N, C-alpha and C positions, 0 to 999 in steps of 0.2 A: 673784342667783344662783338657779339652779333645776336640778333633776335633768335636765331636758331639755337644758339648755345644757351641763352637764358631760358627758352622754352624747354629745352632738354633738362636743364637743372631743376626747374620748377616741377616738371613732371616727375623727376626722380625723387625729389624731396617734398612731394605734396603731402606727406604724412609727418613732416617735421617743419612746422611753420617758422620756428626760430631760424633754422638754417636757410630756409627758402626766402624769408623776409630780409635776412642779413645780406644774402647774395644779391637779391633784387635791388636793395637800397644801394649797395656798393656799385653794382653794374650801372645804375642810373647816374652815377657821378663820373663815369668814364668819358673822356673827351671824344666828341664825334659820334656819340651813341645816345639815342633816345628810345625809351620803351614805347612800343606800339600800344594801341588801345586793347588789343587782344591779350597782351601780356599783363597789362594793368588788371584786366578782368580776371585773368587767371590767378593773380596774386590776391585780389579781392575775395575770390572764392575760397582760396586756401585759408585766409585769415578768418573768414566767416565760418568755415568748417570747424575751426578750433575755438570759435566763440570769442575771438579777439576783435570785438565790435568797435572799440575806440580806435584801434589802429586801422580797421577797415574804413571807418568814416573819415579818418584823416587822409587816407589814400584817395578816397573819392573826391574830397575837397581839392587835393593836389591835382587830380585828373581834370577837374573843372577849371582850375587856375591856369593849367598848361594851355587849355583851349579846346573845349568841346569834345573831350575824350569819353565823357560819361554818356552812355547810350541806354536804350531799353534793356539790352542784354546785360549791362552792368547792374541795373536796378533789379532785374529778374534774379540775379545771383544774390543780391542783398536781401530781397524779400524772402527768397527760399531759405537762406541760412537763418534769418531771424525766426521764421516760422518753425524751422527745424529745431530751434532752441526754445520753442514754446513762447516766443516773444511776438505773439500775434498782433498786439496793439502797436508795437514798434514797426512791424511790417506794413501795417495799414498807414501809419504815420509816414513811413518812407515813401509810400505811393503818393501821398498828398504833397510831399516836398520835392517830387521829381522835377516839376517845372522850374525849380530854382537852378537846376543843372542843365536846363535846356531840353529836357525829355518831356514830350507831350503826354498829357493825361487823357488819352483817347480810348476808344473802345478796345483796341488791341492791348493796351496797358492794363485796363480794367480786367480784361479776361485773364491776364497773367496773374494779377492779384487774386482773383477768384479761384483760379486753378491751384495756386500755391496754398491758399488757406484750406481748400478742400482736400488736397493731397496730404496735408499735415493735420488731418482729423479735426478740422475746425469749420465744418460746413455752416454751422449757425452764425459764426462770425462772417463767413463769406456772404451769407444771405443778408446780414445786417449791412455789410459794406455795399452790397448790390442795391438794397433799398435806398441807401443814402446817396448813391451815385447816379442811379438810372434817370433822375430828373435832369441832370446836366450832361451825362454821357450816354448816348443812345446805345442800348444793348443790341446784340445781334444773335443769331441762332446759336453760335458757339457759347455765348454768355449763359443761355438757358441750359444748353447741354452739359456745361461744366457743373452747374448747380444740381441738375438731375443726377449726374454721375456721383456727385458728392453725397447727396441724400441716399442714393442706392448703396454706396460704399458703407455708409453709416447704418444701413438697414432701416432707414426711416422712409418706408415706401409710401406712406400716406402723403408726406411732404413732397416726395418725388412726383406723385400724381398731380398734386396741387400746382407744382412748378410747371408741369406740362400743360395744364389748363391755362396758367398765366401766359405761357409761351404762345399759345394759340390766340389769346386775347391781344397779344402784341403783333399778330399777323404772321407768326412763324409756325409752320406745321411740324410736328415732331418727325424727325428723320429716322433712318435706320440706326444711326448712332444713338439717338435718344432711346428708342425702343430696346436696343441691344443692352444698354445699361440697366434698364428695368428688368429685362429677361435674366441677365446675369444675377441680379439681386434675388429674384424669385428662385433661380436655380440653386443659389447658396442656401436658401431656406428649404430646398427640396419640395417646393410647391409646384409640381410639374403640371397640375391641372390648370393653375393660373397661367403658367408658361404657354400651354396650348391655347388658352384664351387670348393671350397677347399676340401670338403668332396669327391667329384668326383675325384679330383686330387689324394687324398690319396689312394683311391681304385685302381686307374690306376697304381700307383707306388707300389702297394702291401703293403701299410702302413695302416692297418685297424684301424679305430678310436676306442678308448676304452670307457669305461663307463664314464670316466671323461669328455671326449670330448662331448659325447651325453648329459650328465647332463647339461653342460654349455649351449648347444644349446637349449635344451628343456626349461630350466629355463628362459632364456632370451626371448624366444618366448612367454612364459606364461606371463612374466612381461609386454611384449609389447601388451598384449591383444589378441594375436593370438593363442587362446586356442586349436583349432582343429589341427593346424600345430604342436603345442607343443606335443599334444597327439599322433600325427602321428609318432613322433620320436621313440615312444615305439616299433613300428614295425621294424624300422631300427636297433634298438638295438638287437632285437631278430634275425633279419636276419644276423647280423654280429657275433652272438653268444657271446655277451658280458655278463659277469656275473653281475647280478644286485646287488647293494649294498644299504646301508641305505641312502646315500646321494641322489642317484637317486630316491628312493622311496619318500624321504622327498620333493624333488622338485616336483614330480608328485602330492603329497598330497597338496602342496602349490598352485599349478596351479588349481587343482580342487576346493579347498576352495575359491580361489580368484574368480573363476567363479560361486561361490554359489552352487557348486555340492558337498554338504557335505556328502550325502549318498554314492556317488562314492568314496569319500576320505576314508570313513570307510571301503569300500570294499578293498581298497588298503592296509589299515592297516591289514585287515584279511589275505590278500595275503602275507604280510611280515611275519606274524606268521607262515603261511604254509611253507614258504621257509626257515624258521629258522633264520630270521633276526629280532632281537628285536627292537621295537620302542625305540628311544632314546630321549634325551631332546628336540632336534629340532622338532621331530615328535609331541610330546605332546604340545610344545609351539605353533606350527602351528594350531593344532586342537583346542586348548583352545581359541586362538585368534579368529579363525573362528566362534566358538560357541558363543563367546561374541559379535562378530559383528552382529550375527543373533539373539541376545537376548536369547540364549539357555543357561541360567544360570545353570540349573540343570545338563545339559550335561557337561558344563565346570567344575563344581565342582566334578562330577563323574570322569572326567579325572584326576583331581588333586589327588583324592583318588587312582586311578589306578597307578599313578606315585609312590606313597608311597608303594603300594603293590608290584611293580616291582623294588623297590630300585633305582628308578631314581630320583636323587635329583633335585628339581626345582631351578630356578634362578629368578632374578628380572623380566625377560621377561615373565615368567610364570604368575606372579601375576599382572603385570601392566594392561592387558586387563580386568582381573577380578575386579580390584579396580576401573577402569574407568566405568565399567558396573554398579557397586554398586553406584557410584557417580551419574550416569545418572538417575538411578531408585530410588535414595534416600533410599537405603537399609542400614540403619545405623548399625544394628546388624551384618549383613553379612560382612560389611566393617571392623568393629572392630575385628570380628573373623578372617578375612583374615590377618589383620595387626599382630595380635598375632601369627597366624600360621607361617607367614613369619619370624618374629623375632625368633620364636622357632627353625626355620631351619637355623638361623644365616645368613639370607640374608639381606643385607643392600640395602635400596632404592637408585636409581640413582637420578640425578638432576630432571628429569621430574616427577618422582614418588613423591619425596619430595614436589615439587611445587604443585602437584595435591592434596596431603594429607593436606598440610598446608592451601591451598585455600579452599578446600571443607569443612574441619572441621571448619574453621573460618566462612564461610558463613552459616553454619548450627548450629551456637551457641556453638560449642565445643572449646572455646577459649583456655582453659588450654592445651588441647591436641595439638591444632594448634601451640601454642607457644613452646611446648616441641619439636615438630618436626622441627620447624624453628630453634631453638637453636641447635638441633642435626645436622641439615643440615649445619650450619655454622661451627660447630666443626669438621665435616667430610671434611671440605675444600671446600665446595660448596659456591658460591656467589649468593644468591637469587636475583632475579630481583627486581628493585625498586617498581614495581607494587605489588609484593608480600608483601613487607614491608608496603607499603601504605595501602593495604587492612587490614592487621592485626592491624596496629596502629589505623586506623579509627574505627574499631570495638571495640578495647580496650578502646579508649577514650570515645565512646558512652556508654560503660558500666562502666565508671569511675574506671577502673582498672589501677590506676596511677603507682603503683610499676612495673606492667608488662610492661606498656608503656616505663618506663625508661630503663628497661632491654632490650627491643627490640630496642630502640633507640641506646643503647650502642652496640648491635650486628650490627646494621646498620653502625655505625661509624667504627667498626672493619673491616667490609666487604669493605667499601669504601677505608679504608687505604690499604687493601690487593690489591684492584684494582689499586690504585695509584702505 
């Protein structure tokens, strides 16, 4: 028994808490072996993921009894899993009990609690916890930024502004992180006039927007169809001397592709190479999707080859537009080639891709392959729509493939049982 082996097993069975916990418990009884704090934390997280909170609490008590294995990292996992299960009061209670396990209830720990509550759609509880704690635990800039971000995420912009004012009363000036949260919220509201006002306010207060700020503004303008205004952002970036990164270039490429300006998008890719920034997965996925939207199949396939040449591993988003294009154009051989290529890369289809393949293969007389994908889809934990089952069963019955009909009907029953 070794820590490496236990880590490997827990990683492999992270979606099967019974097997993971059984192995973990047995491994802990082996002579000459003791679980490390990291492995305990890993098991705590798995139990929390499946809402096995009694077992999780028991394991934490065991960690404490062994001797100081409980850390802020452990309690962070506990609080996040409790909040994820909508047990916000229990998460706050877990914070208050941390010192029993030798974990300090300091500013860093408070910020973890605030961040966890905000990320799990409970900014009001985060605010309440902050009000109760700030008298004994001194807040810092990060405390206020977390709350501002939480209010912005909840689209409660009045409260976000009030928190910024309170932040200043405590002696902390709103930073680029604070303002970027506010700008992102107004971008989501498509209130670009207010966004411009906030950018002016930042410059007035000597808080220069960074590349993340401008990427958010540019991307949202592009999605809103305000292409020229989005491209004008590029000038502001250069004016403020922001260093360009892959995310900014990817957003610029997305906007140009969305506007049908594929040649200009290619020029941006060339500029990326000149500035020493390599195109990444998002870059290629955007270009491939755009090429497929404009029926440039050869261009899309060349980009797929370039990904291999540049050791950029594709994902399902790379293949989906290519598969859809093949289905639209009835390119059977190319479709089957892409499916083989995808599986060689160990890429599993998502729900929509499975549905696409099952339906298209079925409609085009490839019932054996269609049934195989439908079976695999169910085995992977997806629940196909009733229309998908109806389509396959109808075609099988017309072809008198009765054994296949029984098999698909059994799959359908299993899926319905899972839904119940």
